[in-house]
C-alpha positions in Angstrom: 152.3 200.7 136.1 152.7 197.0 136.5 150.8 194.6 138.8 151.4 191.1 139.9 148.3 188.9 140.5 148.9 186.5 143.3 145.4 185.0 143.6 141.9 185.5 142.2 138.7 185.3 144.0 135.6 183.4 143.0 133.5 186.6 143.2 134.9 188.1 140.0 133.6 187.2 136.5 136.7 185.2 135.7 136.7 183.6 139.1 133.1 182.5 138.6 134.2 180.9 135.3 137.1 179.1 136.9 134.8 177.9 139.7 132.2 176.6 137.2 134.9 174.7 135.3 136.6 173.2 138.4 133.4 172.5 140.4 130.5 172.0 138.0 127.0 172.0 139.5 125.2 168.7 139.3 122.8 168.6 136.3 119.5 166.8 136.5 118.0 166.2 133.1 114.3 165.5 133.2 114.8 163.3 130.1 117.2 161.0 132.0 115.0 160.9 135.1 112.0 159.9 133.0 114.0 157.2 131.3 115.0 155.7 134.6 111.3 155.8 135.7 110.4 153.9 132.5 113.1 151.3 133.1 111.8 150.8 136.7 108.2 150.5 135.6 109.1 147.9 133.0 111.2 145.9 135.5 108.2 145.9 137.9 106.0 144.7 135.0 108.5 141.9 134.3 108.5 140.8 138.0 104.7 140.9 138.2 104.5 138.9 134.9 106.9 136.3 136.1 105.2 135.9 139.5 101.9 135.4 137.7 103.3 132.7 135.4 105.3 130.8 138.1 102.2 128.8 139.4 101.4 127.7 135.9 105.0 126.6 135.3 105.0 124.6 138.6 101.7 123.0 137.7 103.1 122.1 134.3 106.2 120.5 135.9 108.8 122.9 134.6 112.2 122.3 136.1 114.1 125.1 137.9 116.7 125.9 135.2 114.0 126.4 132.6 112.1 128.7 135.0 115.2 130.8 135.6 115.8 130.9 131.8 112.2 132.1 131.3 112.5 134.7 134.0 115.7 136.1 132.4 113.9 136.1 129.0 111.1 138.1 130.6 113.5 140.7 131.9 115.3 141.0 128.6 112.0 141.5 126.7 110.6 144.0 129.2 113.7 146.0 130.0 115.8 146.4 126.9 119.5 146.5 127.7 120.1 149.3 125.1 118.0 151.9 127.0 121.0 153.5 128.9 123.0 153.7 125.7 120.0 155.3 124.0 119.6 157.9 126.7 123.3 158.7 126.5 123.1 159.1 122.7 120.1 161.4 123.1 122.1 163.6 125.5 125.1 163.7 123.0 122.8 164.6 120.1 121.2 167.4 122.2 124.6 168.8 123.0 125.5 168.7 119.3 122.3 170.6 118.4 123.2 173.2 121.0 126.7 173.6 119.6 125.2 174.4 116.2 123.5 177.4 117.8 126.8 178.4 119.4 125.8 177.3 122.9 128.6 175.4 124.6 128.2 173.1 127.6 130.8 172.6 130.4 129.5 169.1 131.2 126.8 167.0 129.6 
């Protein structure tokens, strides 16, 4: 006996697999969320630090370009630009460790 399959439903096991591949569920890593909170807190500290120093700079007669340069320095020191790359590398290494245990991920 032969059969011709014209369509499959998502309620079968294979249909669920196809649905998961085509429409992956959004993944929320606590690690990534905590990293963004850390960056936000450090940015807030940079803003507070700069606003605390501005009156002293004005009193010392610092010109505007130097004040802008100092504020950018403050942000660079408080919020390292490599944090998003470090978070991405952490996720990649975690997926690599899962693959060693024969656990495969559809999306990182």
